[in-house]
N, CA, C, O and CB atoms as a CASP TS submission, in Angstrom:
PFRMAT TS
TARGET T0000
AUTHOR 0000-0000-0000
METHOD Language model
MODEL 1
PARENT N/A
ATOM      1  N   MET     1     -16.200   5.952   1.264  1.00  0.00           N
ATOM      2  CA  MET     1     -15.118   5.183   1.862  1.00  0.00           C
ATOM      3  C   MET     1     -13.820   5.963   1.692  1.00  0.00           C
ATOM      4  O   MET     1     -13.576   6.583   0.657  1.00  0.00           O
ATOM      5  CB  MET     1     -15.009   3.766   1.218  1.00  0.00           C
ATOM      6  N   MET     2     -13.009   5.916   2.718  1.00  0.00           N
ATOM      7  CA  MET     2     -11.672   6.498   2.669  1.00  0.00           C
ATOM      8  C   MET     2     -10.673   5.357   2.509  1.00  0.00           C
ATOM      9  O   MET     2     -10.711   4.370   3.243  1.00  0.00           O
ATOM     10  CB  MET     2     -11.366   7.349   3.956  1.00  0.00           C
ATOM     11  N   TYR     3      -9.784   5.510   1.539  1.00  0.00           N
ATOM     12  CA  TYR     3      -8.738   4.519   1.304  1.00  0.00           C
ATOM     13  C   TYR     3      -7.448   5.005   1.939  1.00  0.00           C
ATOM     14  O   TYR     3      -7.097   6.180   1.835  1.00  0.00           O
ATOM     15  CB  TYR     3      -8.541   4.257  -0.215  1.00  0.00           C
ATOM     16  N   ARG     4      -6.746   4.094   2.597  1.00  0.00           N
ATOM     17  CA  ARG     4      -5.439   4.423   3.183  1.00  0.00           C
ATOM     18  C   ARG     4      -4.401   3.536   2.504  1.00  0.00           C
ATOM     19  O   ARG     4      -4.502   2.310   2.540  1.00  0.00           O
ATOM     20  CB  ARG     4      -5.430   4.218   4.759  1.00  0.00           C
ATOM     21  N   ILE     5      -3.417   4.155   1.894  1.00  0.00           N
ATOM     22  CA  ILE     5      -2.358   3.435   1.213  1.00  0.00           C
ATOM     23  C   ILE     5      -1.113   3.539   2.075  1.00  0.00           C
ATOM     24  O   ILE     5      -0.691   4.639   2.433  1.00  0.00           O
ATOM     25  CB  ILE     5      -2.109   3.995  -0.226  1.00  0.00           C
ATOM     26  N   GLU     6      -0.520   2.391   2.410  1.00  0.00           N
ATOM     27  CA  GLU     6       0.676   2.378   3.242  1.00  0.00           C
ATOM     28  C   GLU     6       1.838   1.791   2.453  1.00  0.00           C
ATOM     29  O   GLU     6       1.685   0.800   1.740  1.00  0.00           O
ATOM     30  CB  GLU     6       0.436   1.575   4.542  1.00  0.00           C
ATOM     31  N   ALA     7       3.001   2.417   2.592  1.00  0.00           N
ATOM     32  CA  ALA     7       4.209   1.962   1.910  1.00  0.00           C
ATOM     33  C   ALA     7       5.260   1.576   2.938  1.00  0.00           C
ATOM     34  O   ALA     7       5.441   2.248   3.953  1.00  0.00           O
ATOM     35  CB  ALA     7       4.752   3.054   0.960  1.00  0.00           C
ATOM     36  N   ARG     8       5.946   0.482   2.652  1.00  0.00           N
ATOM     37  CA  ARG     8       6.989  -0.028   3.560  1.00  0.00           C
ATOM     38  C   ARG     8       8.201  -0.469   2.757  1.00  0.00           C
ATOM     39  O   ARG     8       8.107  -0.740   1.560  1.00  0.00           O
ATOM     40  CB  ARG     8       6.455  -1.207   4.418  1.00  0.00           C
ATOM     41  N   ARG     9       9.334  -0.537   3.431  1.00  0.00           N
ATOM     42  CA  ARG     9      10.568  -0.980   2.775  1.00  0.00           C
ATOM     43  C   ARG     9      10.654  -2.489   2.639  1.00  0.00           C
ATOM     44  O   ARG     9      11.364  -2.986   1.766  1.00  0.00           O
ATOM     45  CB  ARG     9      11.766  -0.481   3.539  1.00  0.00           C
ATOM     46  N   ALA    10       9.949  -3.225   3.479  1.00  0.00           N
ATOM     47  CA  ALA    10      10.029  -4.684   3.471  1.00  0.00           C
ATOM     48  C   ALA    10       8.630  -5.273   3.457  1.00  0.00           C
ATOM     49  O   ALA    10       7.646  -4.574   3.701  1.00  0.00           O
ATOM     50  CB  ALA    10      10.822  -5.202   4.692  1.00  0.00           C
ATOM     51  N   ASP    11       8.552  -6.549   3.173  1.00  0.00           N
ATOM     52  CA  ASP    11       7.274  -7.256   3.125  1.00  0.00           C
ATOM     53  C   ASP    11       6.580  -7.137   4.474  1.00  0.00           C
ATOM     54  O   ASP    11       7.118  -7.607   5.477  1.00  0.00           O
ATOM     55  CB  ASP    11       7.475  -8.746   2.741  1.00  0.00           C
ATOM     56  N   PRO    12       5.399  -6.521   4.528  1.00  0.00           N
ATOM     57  CA  PRO    12       4.710  -6.340   5.811  1.00  0.00           C
ATOM     58  C   PRO    12       4.215  -7.638   6.433  1.00  0.00           C
ATOM     59  O   PRO    12       3.853  -7.650   7.609  1.00  0.00           O
ATOM     60  CB  PRO    12       3.549  -5.414   5.631  1.00  0.00           C
ATOM     61  N   SER    13       4.189  -8.730   5.677  1.00  0.00           N
ATOM     62  CA  SER    13       3.733  -9.999   6.246  1.00  0.00           C
ATOM     63  C   SER    13       4.851 -10.731   6.991  1.00  0.00           C
ATOM     64  O   SER    13       4.588 -11.724   7.669  1.00  0.00           O
ATOM     65  CB  SER    13       3.177 -10.892   5.146  1.00  0.00           C
ATOM     66  N   THR    14       6.081 -10.261   6.875  1.00  0.00           N
ATOM     67  CA  THR    14       7.179 -10.869   7.617  1.00  0.00           C
ATOM     68  C   THR    14       7.407 -10.110   8.910  1.00  0.00           C
ATOM     69  O   THR    14       6.905  -8.999   9.083  1.00  0.00           O
ATOM     70  CB  THR    14       8.467 -10.895   6.772  1.00  0.00           C
ATOM     71  N   GLU    15       8.149 -10.697   9.801  1.00  0.00           N
ATOM     72  CA  GLU    15       8.417 -10.043  11.082  1.00  0.00           C
ATOM     73  C   GLU    15       9.166  -8.732  10.882  1.00  0.00           C
ATOM     74  O   GLU    15       8.842  -7.734  11.526  1.00  0.00           O
ATOM     75  CB  GLU    15       9.219 -10.971  11.997  1.00  0.00           C
ATOM     76  N   GLU    16      10.174  -8.720   9.990  1.00  0.00           N
ATOM     77  CA  GLU    16      10.927  -7.495   9.754  1.00  0.00           C
ATOM     78  C   GLU    16      10.039  -6.452   9.070  1.00  0.00           C
ATOM     79  O   GLU    16      10.145  -5.258   9.349  1.00  0.00           O
ATOM     80  CB  GLU    16      12.179  -7.784   8.898  1.00  0.00           C
ATOM     81  N   GLY    17       9.171  -6.911   8.180  1.00  0.00           N
ATOM     82  CA  GLY    17       8.325  -5.990   7.442  1.00  0.00           C
ATOM     83  C   GLY    17       7.270  -5.333   8.293  1.00  0.00           C
ATOM     84  O   GLY    17       6.805  -4.243   7.958  1.00  0.00           O
ATOM     85  N   SER    18       6.878  -5.956   9.377  1.00  0.00           N
ATOM     86  CA  SER    18       5.831  -5.382  10.211  1.00  0.00           C
ATOM     87  C   SER    18       6.375  -4.353  11.203  1.00  0.00           C
ATOM     88  O   SER    18       5.602  -3.625  11.825  1.00  0.00           O
ATOM     89  CB  SER    18       5.110  -6.482  10.960  1.00  0.00           C
ATOM     90  N   ALA    19       7.679  -4.289  11.349  1.00  0.00           N
ATOM     91  CA  ALA    19       8.263  -3.333  12.292  1.00  0.00           C
ATOM     92  C   ALA    19       8.022  -1.906  11.809  1.00  0.00           C
ATOM     93  O   ALA    19       8.108  -1.626  10.613  1.00  0.00           O
ATOM     94  CB  ALA    19       9.777  -3.593  12.469  1.00  0.00           C
ATOM     95  N   PHE    20       7.725  -1.020  12.732  1.00  0.00           N
ATOM     96  CA  PHE    20       7.430   0.363  12.374  1.00  0.00           C
ATOM     97  C   PHE    20       8.620   1.045  11.705  1.00  0.00           C
ATOM     98  O   PHE    20       8.438   1.980  10.925  1.00  0.00           O
ATOM     99  CB  PHE    20       7.017   1.143  13.609  1.00  0.00           C
ATOM    100  N   ALA    21       9.819   0.593  11.998  1.00  0.00           N
ATOM    101  CA  ALA    21      11.022   1.228  11.451  1.00  0.00           C
ATOM    102  C   ALA    21      11.064   1.178   9.931  1.00  0.00           C
ATOM    103  O   ALA    21      11.721   2.016   9.313  1.00  0.00           O
ATOM    104  CB  ALA    21      12.260   0.564  12.014  1.00  0.00           C
ATOM    105  N   VAL    22      10.391   0.229   9.317  1.00  0.00           N
ATOM    106  CA  VAL    22      10.423   0.130   7.860  1.00  0.00           C
ATOM    107  C   VAL    22       9.230   0.840   7.215  1.00  0.00           C
ATOM    108  O   VAL    22       9.102   0.852   5.991  1.00  0.00           O
ATOM    109  CB  VAL    22      10.446  -1.336   7.437  1.00  0.00           C
ATOM    110  N   PHE    23       8.369   1.424   8.028  1.00  0.00           N
ATOM    111  CA  PHE    23       7.217   2.162   7.507  1.00  0.00           C
ATOM    112  C   PHE    23       7.723   3.442   6.850  1.00  0.00           C
ATOM    113  O   PHE    23       8.481   4.198   7.457  1.00  0.00           O
ATOM    114  CB  PHE    23       6.184   2.484   8.643  1.00  0.00           C
ATOM    115  N   ILE    24       7.304   3.682   5.610  1.00  0.00           N
ATOM    116  CA  ILE    24       7.759   4.846   4.853  1.00  0.00           C
ATOM    117  C   ILE    24       6.761   5.983   4.947  1.00  0.00           C
ATOM    118  O   ILE    24       7.130   7.115   5.259  1.00  0.00           O
ATOM    119  CB  ILE    24       7.992   4.478   3.392  1.00  0.00           C
ATOM    120  N   GLY    25       5.514   5.690   4.683  1.00  0.00           N
ATOM    121  CA  GLY    25       4.517   6.744   4.697  1.00  0.00           C
ATOM    122  C   GLY    25       3.175   6.230   4.245  1.00  0.00           C
ATOM    123  O   GLY    25       3.012   5.051   3.931  1.00  0.00           O
ATOM    124  N   SER    26       2.212   7.136   4.215  1.00  0.00           N
ATOM    125  CA  SER    26       0.880   6.742   3.808  1.00  0.00           C
ATOM    126  C   SER    26       0.201   7.886   3.081  1.00  0.00           C
ATOM    127  O   SER    26       0.652   9.031   3.108  1.00  0.00           O
ATOM    128  CB  SER    26       0.051   6.304   5.015  1.00  0.00           C
ATOM    129  N   ASN    27      -0.878   7.545   2.441  1.00  0.00           N
ATOM    130  CA  ASN    27      -1.691   8.508   1.716  1.00  0.00           C
ATOM    131  C   ASN    27      -3.137   8.110   1.952  1.00  0.00           C
ATOM    132  O   ASN    27      -3.469   6.926   1.883  1.00  0.00           O
ATOM    133  CB  ASN    27      -1.336   8.547   0.175  1.00  0.00           C
ATOM    134  N   THR    28      -3.993   9.066   2.227  1.00  0.00           N
ATOM    135  CA  THR    28      -5.410   8.789   2.439  1.00  0.00           C
ATOM    136  C   THR    28      -6.208   9.546   1.386  1.00  0.00           C
ATOM    137  O   THR    28      -5.950  10.718   1.113  1.00  0.00           O
ATOM    138  CB  THR    28      -5.859   9.191   3.880  1.00  0.00           C
ATOM    139  N   SER    29      -7.179   8.855   0.802  1.00  0.00           N
ATOM    140  CA  SER    29      -7.956   9.464  -0.264  1.00  0.00           C
ATOM    141  C   SER    29      -9.388   8.947  -0.253  1.00  0.00           C
ATOM    142  O   SER    29      -9.634   7.786   0.074  1.00  0.00           O
ATOM    143  CB  SER    29      -7.307   9.194  -1.617  1.00  0.00           C
ATOM    144  N   GLU    30     -10.331   9.815  -0.611  1.00  0.00           N
ATOM    145  CA  GLU    30     -11.725   9.399  -0.759  1.00  0.00           C
ATOM    146  C   GLU    30     -11.969   8.788  -2.132  1.00  0.00           C
ATOM    147  O   GLU    30     -12.849   7.943  -2.297  1.00  0.00           O
ATOM    148  CB  GLU    30     -12.666  10.586  -0.538  1.00  0.00           C
ATOM    149  N   ARG    31     -11.191   9.216  -3.107  1.00  0.00           N
ATOM    150  CA  ARG    31     -11.425   8.791  -4.477  1.00  0.00           C
ATOM    151  C   ARG    31     -10.555   7.600  -4.833  1.00  0.00           C
ATOM    152  O   ARG    31      -9.346   7.606  -4.600  1.00  0.00           O
ATOM    153  CB  ARG    31     -11.166   9.937  -5.439  1.00  0.00           C
ATOM    154  N   ARG    32     -11.183   6.575  -5.402  1.00  0.00           N
ATOM    155  CA  ARG    32     -10.464   5.372  -5.799  1.00  0.00           C
ATOM    156  C   ARG    32      -9.353   5.712  -6.784  1.00  0.00           C
ATOM    157  O   ARG    32      -8.249   5.178  -6.677  1.00  0.00           O
ATOM    158  CB  ARG    32     -11.427   4.349  -6.412  1.00  0.00           C
ATOM    159  N   ARG    33      -9.627   6.590  -7.736  1.00  0.00           N
ATOM    160  CA  ARG    33      -8.639   6.959  -8.743  1.00  0.00           C
ATOM    161  C   ARG    33      -7.388   7.555  -8.099  1.00  0.00           C
ATOM    162  O   ARG    33      -6.271   7.235  -8.506  1.00  0.00           O
ATOM    163  CB  ARG    33      -9.242   7.953  -9.737  1.00  0.00           C
ATOM    164  N   ASP    34      -7.562   8.404  -7.113  1.00  0.00           N
ATOM    165  CA  ASP    34      -6.418   8.994  -6.410  1.00  0.00           C
ATOM    166  C   ASP    34      -5.650   7.939  -5.616  1.00  0.00           C
ATOM    167  O   ASP    34      -4.421   7.973  -5.547  1.00  0.00           O
ATOM    168  CB  ASP    34      -6.888  10.115  -5.473  1.00  0.00           C
ATOM    169  N   ALA    35      -6.385   7.003  -5.019  1.00  0.00           N
ATOM    170  CA  ALA    35      -5.751   5.928  -4.254  1.00  0.00           C
ATOM    171  C   ALA    35      -4.894   5.054  -5.166  1.00  0.00           C
ATOM    172  O   ALA    35      -3.772   4.691  -4.813  1.00  0.00           O
ATOM    173  CB  ALA    35      -6.815   5.069  -3.540  1.00  0.00           C
ATOM    174  N   VAL    36      -5.424   4.722  -6.334  1.00  0.00           N
ATOM    175  CA  VAL    36      -4.664   3.912  -7.293  1.00  0.00           C
ATOM    176  C   VAL    36      -3.411   4.666  -7.735  1.00  0.00           C
ATOM    177  O   VAL    36      -2.350   4.063  -7.892  1.00  0.00           O
ATOM    178  CB  VAL    36      -5.539   3.549  -8.522  1.00  0.00           C
ATOM    179  N   GLY    37      -3.527   5.971  -7.934  1.00  0.00           N
ATOM    180  CA  GLY    37      -2.362   6.773  -8.292  1.00  0.00           C
ATOM    181  C   GLY    37      -1.289   6.741  -7.223  1.00  0.00           C
ATOM    182  O   GLY    37      -0.099   6.675  -7.534  1.00  0.00           O
ATOM    183  N   ALA    38      -1.701   6.787  -5.958  1.00  0.00           N
ATOM    184  CA  ALA    38      -0.744   6.718  -4.848  1.00  0.00           C
ATOM    185  C   ALA    38      -0.076   5.347  -4.798  1.00  0.00           C
ATOM    186  O   ALA    38       1.124   5.243  -4.541  1.00  0.00           O
ATOM    187  CB  ALA    38      -1.448   7.015  -3.507  1.00  0.00           C
ATOM    188  N   VAL    39      -0.857   4.301  -5.044  1.00  0.00           N
ATOM    189  CA  VAL    39      -0.295   2.943  -5.075  1.00  0.00           C
ATOM    190  C   VAL    39       0.779   2.864  -6.153  1.00  0.00           C
ATOM    191  O   VAL    39       1.872   2.353  -5.910  1.00  0.00           O
ATOM    192  CB  VAL    39      -1.409   1.879  -5.333  1.00  0.00           C
ATOM    193  N   ARG    40       0.471   3.366  -7.333  1.00  0.00           N
ATOM    194  CA  ARG    40       1.441   3.330  -8.440  1.00  0.00           C
ATOM    195  C   ARG    40       2.700   4.142  -8.106  1.00  0.00           C
ATOM    196  O   ARG    40       3.811   3.732  -8.444  1.00  0.00           O
ATOM    197  CB  ARG    40       0.795   3.873  -9.735  1.00  0.00           C
ATOM    198  N   MET    41       2.528   5.280  -7.449  1.00  0.00           N
ATOM    199  CA  MET    41       3.663   6.123  -7.089  1.00  0.00           C
ATOM    200  C   MET    41       4.590   5.397  -6.101  1.00  0.00           C
ATOM    201  O   MET    41       5.798   5.314  -6.323  1.00  0.00           O
ATOM    202  CB  MET    41       3.169   7.453  -6.484  1.00  0.00           C
ATOM    203  N   PHE    42       4.012   4.874  -5.008  1.00  0.00           N
ATOM    204  CA  PHE    42       4.816   4.169  -4.002  1.00  0.00           C
ATOM    205  C   PHE    42       5.468   2.922  -4.599  1.00  0.00           C
ATOM    206  O   PHE    42       6.654   2.675  -4.379  1.00  0.00           O
ATOM    207  CB  PHE    42       3.944   3.780  -2.791  1.00  0.00           C
ATOM    208  N   HIS    43       4.703   2.143  -5.349  1.00  0.00           N
ATOM    209  CA  HIS    43       5.220   0.909  -5.945  1.00  0.00           C
ATOM    210  C   HIS    43       6.349   1.232  -6.925  1.00  0.00           C
ATOM    211  O   HIS    43       7.369   0.543  -6.950  1.00  0.00           O
ATOM    212  CB  HIS    43       4.087   0.132  -6.663  1.00  0.00           C
ATOM    213  N   GLY    44       6.165   2.274  -7.725  1.00  0.00           N
ATOM    214  CA  GLY    44       7.184   2.684  -8.680  1.00  0.00           C
ATOM    215  C   GLY    44       8.470   3.157  -8.013  1.00  0.00           C
ATOM    216  O   GLY    44       9.547   3.088  -8.605  1.00  0.00           O
ATOM    217  N   ALA    45       8.351   3.637  -6.782  1.00  0.00           N
ATOM    218  CA  ALA    45       9.520   4.086  -6.020  1.00  0.00           C
ATOM    219  C   ALA    45      10.224   2.916  -5.322  1.00  0.00           C
ATOM    220  O   ALA    45      11.252   3.103  -4.671  1.00  0.00           O
ATOM    221  CB  ALA    45       9.102   5.137  -4.984  1.00  0.00           C
ATOM    222  N   GLY    46       9.660   1.702  -5.464  1.00  0.00           N
ATOM    223  CA  GLY    46      10.314   0.520  -4.912  1.00  0.00           C
ATOM    224  C   GLY    46       9.850   0.096  -3.536  1.00  0.00           C
ATOM    225  O   GLY    46      10.590  -0.585  -2.827  1.00  0.00           O
ATOM    226  N   TYR    47       8.641   0.480  -3.133  1.00  0.00           N
ATOM    227  CA  TYR    47       8.124   0.122  -1.815  1.00  0.00           C
ATOM    228  C   TYR    47       7.031  -0.931  -1.899  1.00  0.00           C
ATOM    229  O   TYR    47       6.310  -1.021  -2.893  1.00  0.00           O
ATOM    230  CB  TYR    47       7.596   1.354  -1.109  1.00  0.00           C
ATOM    231  N   TRP    48       6.920  -1.724  -0.841  1.00  0.00           N
ATOM    232  CA  TRP    48       5.796  -2.630  -0.677  1.00  0.00           C
ATOM    233  C   TRP    48       4.574  -1.768  -0.377  1.00  0.00           C
ATOM    234  O   TRP    48       4.675  -0.808   0.387  1.00  0.00           O
ATOM    235  CB  TRP    48       6.058  -3.690   0.464  1.00  0.00           C
ATOM    236  N   VAL    49       3.428  -2.089  -0.960  1.00  0.00           N
ATOM    237  CA  VAL    49       2.241  -1.253  -0.815  1.00  0.00           C
ATOM    238  C   VAL    49       1.036  -2.095  -0.403  1.00  0.00           C
ATOM    239  O   VAL    49       0.827  -3.201  -0.903  1.00  0.00           O
ATOM    240  CB  VAL    49       1.946  -0.506  -2.125  1.00  0.00           C
ATOM    241  N   GLU    50       0.246  -1.540   0.525  1.00  0.00           N
ATOM    242  CA  GLU    50      -1.013  -2.151   0.955  1.00  0.00           C
ATOM    243  C   GLU    50      -2.109  -1.091   0.923  1.00  0.00           C
ATOM    244  O   GLU    50      -1.842   0.096   1.112  1.00  0.00           O
ATOM    245  CB  GLU    50      -0.883  -2.773   2.384  1.00  0.00           C
ATOM    246  N   ILE    51      -3.341  -1.529   0.683  1.00  0.00           N
ATOM    247  CA  ILE    51      -4.490  -0.621   0.655  1.00  0.00           C
ATOM    248  C   ILE    51      -5.469  -1.079   1.734  1.00  0.00           C
ATOM    249  O   ILE    51      -5.851  -2.247   1.798  1.00  0.00           O
ATOM    250  CB  ILE    51      -5.176  -0.596  -0.767  1.00  0.00           C
ATOM    251  N   PHE    52      -5.866  -0.124   2.579  1.00  0.00           N
ATOM    252  CA  PHE    52      -6.783  -0.404   3.683  1.00  0.00           C
ATOM    253  C   PHE    52      -8.009   0.492   3.598  1.00  0.00           C
ATOM    254  O   PHE    52      -7.963   1.574   3.011  1.00  0.00           O
ATOM    255  CB  PHE    52      -6.078  -0.214   5.034  1.00  0.00           C
ATOM    256  N   ASP    53      -9.113   0.025   4.195  1.00  0.00           N
ATOM    257  CA  ASP    53     -10.252   0.896   4.479  1.00  0.00           C
ATOM    258  C   ASP    53      -9.809   1.711   5.687  1.00  0.00           C
ATOM    259  O   ASP    53      -9.484   1.144   6.730  1.00  0.00           O
ATOM    260  CB  ASP    53     -11.617   0.075   4.752  1.00  0.00           C
ATOM    261  N   ASP    54      -9.793   3.023   5.559  1.00  0.00           N
ATOM    262  CA  ASP    54      -9.244   3.870   6.617  1.00  0.00           C
ATOM    263  C   ASP    54     -10.038   3.787   7.919  1.00  0.00           C
ATOM    264  O   ASP    54      -9.466   3.939   8.999  1.00  0.00           O
ATOM    265  CB  ASP    54      -9.198   5.302   6.149  1.00  0.00           C
ATOM    266  N   GLU    55     -11.331   3.552   7.834  1.00  0.00           N
ATOM    267  CA  GLU    55     -12.156   3.502   9.056  1.00  0.00           C
ATOM    268  C   GLU    55     -12.034   2.175   9.777  1.00  0.00           C
ATOM    269  O   GLU    55     -11.863   2.150  10.995  1.00  0.00           O
ATOM    270  CB  GLU    55     -13.614   3.759   8.720  1.00  0.00           C
ATOM    271  N   THR    56     -12.118   1.067   9.045  1.00  0.00           N
ATOM    272  CA  THR    56     -12.132  -0.254   9.677  1.00  0.00           C
ATOM    273  C   THR    56     -10.758  -0.904   9.755  1.00  0.00           C
ATOM    274  O   THR    56     -10.577  -1.894  10.464  1.00  0.00           O
ATOM    275  CB  THR    56     -13.063  -1.160   8.931  1.00  0.00           C
ATOM    276  N   ARG    57      -9.780  -0.348   9.024  1.00  0.00           N
ATOM    277  CA  ARG    57      -8.427  -0.903   8.912  1.00  0.00           C
ATOM    278  C   ARG    57      -8.424  -2.264   8.229  1.00  0.00           C
ATOM    279  O   ARG    57      -7.460  -3.019   8.359  1.00  0.00           O
ATOM    280  CB  ARG    57      -7.794  -1.021  10.290  1.00  0.00           C
ATOM    281  N   GLU    58      -9.492  -2.586   7.500  1.00  0.00           N
ATOM    282  CA  GLU    58      -9.561  -3.832   6.742  1.00  0.00           C
ATOM    283  C   GLU    58      -8.634  -3.733   5.537  1.00  0.00           C
ATOM    284  O   GLU    58      -8.639  -2.735   4.816  1.00  0.00           O
ATOM    285  CB  GLU    58     -11.020  -4.134   6.295  1.00  0.00           C
ATOM    286  N   LEU    59      -7.838  -4.782   5.325  1.00  0.00           N
ATOM    287  CA  LEU    59      -6.948  -4.831   4.175  1.00  0.00           C
ATOM    288  C   LEU    59      -7.788  -5.091   2.926  1.00  0.00           C
ATOM    289  O   LEU    59      -8.483  -6.103   2.838  1.00  0.00           O
ATOM    290  CB  LEU    59      -5.851  -5.930   4.357  1.00  0.00           C
ATOM    291  N   LEU    60      -7.720  -4.177   1.967  1.00  0.00           N
ATOM    292  CA  LEU    60      -8.491  -4.305   0.731  1.00  0.00           C
ATOM    293  C   LEU    60      -7.668  -4.925  -0.391  1.00  0.00           C
ATOM    294  O   LEU    60      -8.210  -5.655  -1.222  1.00  0.00           O
ATOM    295  CB  LEU    60      -9.010  -2.945   0.296  1.00  0.00           C
ATOM    296  N   ALA    61      -6.366  -4.646  -0.427  1.00  0.00           N
ATOM    297  CA  ALA    61      -5.499  -5.192  -1.470  1.00  0.00           C
ATOM    298  C   ALA    61      -4.050  -5.132  -1.021  1.00  0.00           C
ATOM    299  O   ALA    61      -3.661  -4.282  -0.220  1.00  0.00           O
ATOM    300  CB  ALA    61      -5.685  -4.427  -2.797  1.00  0.00           C
ATOM    301  N   GLY    62      -3.261  -6.054  -1.555  1.00  0.00           N
ATOM    302  CA  GLY    62      -1.843  -6.076  -1.244  1.00  0.00           C
ATOM    303  C   GLY    62      -1.525  -7.150  -0.220  1.00  0.00           C
ATOM    304  O   GLY    62      -2.406  -7.911   0.181  1.00  0.00           O
ATOM    305  N   PRO    63      -0.308  -7.213   0.192  1.00  0.00           N
ATOM    306  CA  PRO    63       0.792  -6.326  -0.169  1.00  0.00           C
ATOM    307  C   PRO    63       1.299  -6.609  -1.584  1.00  0.00           C
ATOM    308  O   PRO    63       1.303  -7.748  -2.050  1.00  0.00           O
ATOM    309  CB  PRO    63       1.934  -6.470   0.835  1.00  0.00           C
ATOM    310  N   PHE    64       1.721  -5.540  -2.243  1.00  0.00           N
ATOM    311  CA  PHE    64       2.267  -5.626  -3.588  1.00  0.00           C
ATOM    312  C   PHE    64       3.785  -5.539  -3.510  1.00  0.00           C
ATOM    313  O   PHE    64       4.340  -4.579  -2.976  1.00  0.00           O
ATOM    314  CB  PHE    64       1.692  -4.508  -4.497  1.00  0.00           C
ATOM    315  N   ASP    65       4.443  -6.553  -4.050  1.00  0.00           N
ATOM    316  CA  ASP    65       5.902  -6.656  -4.064  1.00  0.00           C
ATOM    317  C   ASP    65       6.461  -5.686  -5.109  1.00  0.00           C
ATOM    318  O   ASP    65       6.037  -5.722  -6.264  1.00  0.00           O
ATOM    319  CB  ASP    65       6.358  -8.122  -4.365  1.00  0.00           C
ATOM    320  N   PRO    66       7.401  -4.825  -4.725  1.00  0.00           N
ATOM    321  CA  PRO    66       7.949  -3.871  -5.690  1.00  0.00           C
ATOM    322  C   PRO    66       8.794  -4.531  -6.782  1.00  0.00           C
ATOM    323  O   PRO    66       9.071  -3.907  -7.806  1.00  0.00           O
ATOM    324  CB  PRO    66       8.782  -2.846  -4.966  1.00  0.00           C
ATOM    325  N   ASP    67       9.203  -5.778  -6.577  1.00  0.00           N
ATOM    326  CA  ASP    67       9.989  -6.484  -7.585  1.00  0.00           C
ATOM    327  C   ASP    67       9.110  -7.154  -8.643  1.00  0.00           C
ATOM    328  O   ASP    67       9.619  -7.693  -9.626  1.00  0.00           O
ATOM    329  CB  ASP    67      10.870  -7.522  -6.916  1.00  0.00           C
ATOM    330  N   LEU    68       7.797  -7.120  -8.438  1.00  0.00           N
ATOM    331  CA  LEU    68       6.853  -7.704  -9.384  1.00  0.00           C
ATOM    332  C   LEU    68       5.976  -6.609  -9.961  1.00  0.00           C
ATOM    333  O   LEU    68       5.758  -5.586  -9.311  1.00  0.00           O
ATOM    334  CB  LEU    68       5.990  -8.795  -8.709  1.00  0.00           C
ATOM    335  N   PRO    69       5.471  -6.805 -11.168  1.00  0.00           N
ATOM    336  CA  PRO    69       4.581  -5.779 -11.729  1.00  0.00           C
ATOM    337  C   PRO    69       3.266  -5.721 -10.955  1.00  0.00           C
ATOM    338  O   PRO    69       2.802  -6.723 -10.411  1.00  0.00           O
ATOM    339  CB  PRO    69       4.304  -6.059 -13.223  1.00  0.00           C
ATOM    340  N   LEU    70       2.680  -4.528 -10.920  1.00  0.00           N
ATOM    341  CA  LEU    70       1.355  -4.389 -10.304  1.00  0.00           C
ATOM    342  C   LEU    70       0.333  -5.147 -11.141  1.00  0.00           C
ATOM    343  O   LEU    70       0.469  -5.216 -12.362  1.00  0.00           O
ATOM    344  CB  LEU    70       0.952  -2.889 -10.170  1.00  0.00           C
ATOM    345  N   PRO    71      -0.684  -5.715 -10.510  1.00  0.00           N
ATOM    346  CA  PRO    71      -1.746  -6.338 -11.295  1.00  0.00           C
ATOM    347  C   PRO    71      -2.479  -5.269 -12.111  1.00  0.00           C
ATOM    348  O   PRO    71      -2.470  -4.093 -11.744  1.00  0.00           O
ATOM    349  CB  PRO    71      -2.739  -7.100 -10.373  1.00  0.00           C
ATOM    350  N   SER    72      -3.103  -5.669 -13.199  1.00  0.00           N
ATOM    351  CA  SER    72      -3.804  -4.685 -14.038  1.00  0.00           C
ATOM    352  C   SER    72      -5.012  -4.100 -13.309  1.00  0.00           C
ATOM    353  O   SER    72      -5.389  -2.955 -13.560  1.00  0.00           O
ATOM    354  CB  SER    72      -4.253  -5.331 -15.361  1.00  0.00           C
ATOM    355  N   PHE    73      -5.623  -4.875 -12.409  1.00  0.00           N
ATOM    356  CA  PHE    73      -6.731  -4.379 -11.580  1.00  0.00           C
ATOM    357  C   PHE    73      -6.265  -4.421 -10.136  1.00  0.00           C
ATOM    358  O   PHE    73      -6.050  -5.500  -9.585  1.00  0.00           O
ATOM    359  CB  PHE    73      -8.049  -5.231 -11.782  1.00  0.00           C
ATOM    360  N   ILE    74      -6.108  -3.260  -9.518  1.00  0.00           N
ATOM    361  CA  ILE    74      -5.544  -3.195  -8.172  1.00  0.00           C
ATOM    362  C   ILE    74      -6.590  -3.486  -7.104  1.00  0.00           C
ATOM    363  O   ILE    74      -6.351  -4.308  -6.220  1.00  0.00           O
ATOM    364  CB  ILE    74      -4.926  -1.828  -7.928  1.00  0.00           C
ATOM    365  N   PHE    75      -7.747  -2.828  -7.170  1.00  0.00           N
ATOM    366  CA  PHE    75      -8.852  -3.093  -6.238  1.00  0.00           C
ATOM    367  C   PHE    75     -10.092  -2.439  -6.746  1.00  0.00           C
ATOM    368  O   PHE    75     -11.144  -2.535  -6.114  1.00  0.00           O
ATOM    369  CB  PHE    75      -8.532  -2.597  -4.820  1.00  0.00           C
TER
END
């Protein structure tokens, strides 16, 4: 499985958050450990983070609010 981590400036579940203009970047990884590292990096930088299956675009975890701590188990 390929994991796709997406970072945004605003909550992606809101209308403003779903706009492409607030999209910051993404990271794709085959390894879960690398994906979790990318989530921690984006979240630590103050971005909303979501994790998707890169092939199906299924949301696996998130969105994670940068103002709240990450859960101890991300996915």
